N, C-alpha and C positions, 0 to 999 in steps of 0.2 A: 432328497437327503444326501448329504455329502458322506462319502465313504471314509473310513479311518485310514490314516497313513500308517500301515504296520508292515510286517514282513511280507505281506501279500503284494505290496507295491515295491517292485524290485528296482534296483539301480537302472536297469534297462528302460523302465517306464519313464523315469526322470529324464534320461538321455533323449528318448524319443520325443518327449514333450518339449524339451528345449530345442531340439532340431526342427520340429514342426513350427515352433515360434519364429525361428530364424527365416524359414521359407515363407511363412505367411505374413510376418510383421517386421522382419528385419532384426539385426543384431541388437538395436536399442530396446527391443521388447523383452530381452532376457533379464527379467526381474524376478525376484522370489514370488511376488504376487501373481505375475502372469504364468510362471511355471506351475505354481500351485493350482491356479485355475485350470490350466491345461490338463494336469493330472487328475483333478477332481477332488482336491483336498484343500484345507485352509492353510494360509501362510504359517500360522503357529505350528501346524502339524509338521511342515517341512523343517521349521526351526528346531523341532525336537530331535531331528536326526542330522541336521546340517547347521553349522554355526552361521552360515550366511551364503551369499551369492557365490563367493570364491570357492567354497567347499562344494557347492552344487556343480559349478562349472568343472571343478577338478574331477568329480565323479563322472560327469558327462565325457570329459576328455579320456579318462581311464577306460570307460566303456567303449569308446570308439577305437582307441589304440589297442585294446584287448582284441577287438574284432580284426584289426589289421594284423596283429601279431599271430593270431590263430590262422589266418589265411596264408601268411608267409610261411609259417612252420609247416602247414600242410603241403605247400608247393615244394619246399625243400625235401620233404619226406617222399613225395610222389614223383618228382622229376629230377633226373640226374644230369642230363646234358645241359651245358651252359645256355645256349640260345633258346631251346624250348623252356628252360627254367625262367629266363628273363621274360619270355612271352607269358608264362603263367602268372608271374608276379605282376606284370603289366595289367593283364585282364582281371586279375583278382581285385586290384585297386579300382579298375573301371566299374566292376560289378558293385563294389561297396559304395562308390560315388553315385551310381545309378539308384541304389537303395536309399542313400542318404544325401540328397543333393545339397543340403545345407552345410555339409562338412567342409568343403573347400572354402566356402565363404567365411565360416567360423575360423578355420585354421589361419587364414591370411588377413584376419581382421585386426584392427587396432585394439580390440577388446583383449585379445591374448597378448599382443606384443607391447602395448603401451599401458593399458589399464590394469591388466593382471599379469605382470611380467613373470611371476613364478610359474604360471601356466605356460607361457611362451617358452620358458626354459625347459619345462617338461616335454613339450612338443619338440624342441630343438634336440634334446637327448635322444628321443625316439628317432628323429630324422637322421641323426649321426649314426645310430646303430643300423638303420636301414641302408644308409650310404655305404657303410663298411661291408655289409652283406652283399650288396649288389656289386660293389667294386671287387670283392673276392670272386664272385661268379665271372665277372669280366676278365679278371686275371687268368682264371682257369681256361677260359675260352681263348685268350691270347696265347697262352702257353702251348695249347694243342693246335694252334693255327686256324681256329674256327672263327675268331673275332679279330678284326684288324688291330694291329699293334702300334699304329702311328698316332693313336689317341690315348690319353691317360684314362685309366679306369674311373678316376674321379670325374673327369670331363664327360665321359659317356654316361655316368650316373646322373649328372645334372641334366643332360639332354633327355635321358630316360624319364626322370621325374617330371620335366616340363611337358612330356608327351601326354600325360594324363591329368596333371594338376591344372594346367592352363585350359585344357579341354573341359574339365569339370566346372571350372569357374564360368566359362562361356555358357555351358549348358545349364548350370544352376541359375544363372541370371537371365536365361532366355535370349542370349545374344547370338547374332549371326544365324539364327534359325538352325542351330546345331542339333543334329541327331547323334546323340552321344555314342550309341552302339555302332552306327555306320562309320562315324568319323574316327572312332577308336581303332577300327580295323584298318583304315587308311593310314593313321599315324603309325601303327605298328609296322605295317608293310614298308613304309619309308625308312623307319629306324632299322628294321631287320636287314633291309637291302644295304643300308649304309655300313652297318657293323660287320656284315659278312662279305661285302664286295671287296675282295682283296686283290686277286690277280688281275681282274678286269680293270680295276682302278689304276693299277700300275701301268698296264698297257696303254690305257687311254692317256695317261700322263706322258707317254713317250719314254718310259724308263724300262730298260732291260733288267729283269729281276736278278739274273745270275751275275751280271757284271756291274749293275748299278750305273751304266753309262747312258747318257741321254741319246735317244735315237733321233736323228735329224728329220 
């Protein structure tokens, strides 16, 4: 007997059902019929609460982005120093991708950016806000001399984003036999070393920091 789709079936259950479909059957499987089947209700039951596939996907996206926002806000509350804060933001995203391996596949799919452009715009606004937050953290670190200042905050954010998003796609697709937890640790070490390697970088380049003269 199918259960009724009522208040007991939360938005989170719809999101989880959609994400499971992406993992097991691919983006093309995200139909109202398949999502209803995954949740255990009839398609008409879903239509009583959502006008169609676009609204369901919007609810899925909201659910995911709410989780991201909650993790980021917690990181900002609990960590003050710029580099440790970047580290916590990085690993909070890694943990979310480990929990939901379909998310990066969905985020970078044509479904959001071509078929449902309004949802792509929603994701883009979220990403812009995240970029502004991380760039602000980088600026603080540059101002107090803890993060190298020869790179723009925006450029470092792009590198930061690529650290976990590309890794998540590889892991989500089972490519390169990636162990996400292990590789995430390696990615972070490389990034942290780069953004904090200030004096040593100048010496290796043959530059005297006090006079900015090239050392033969």
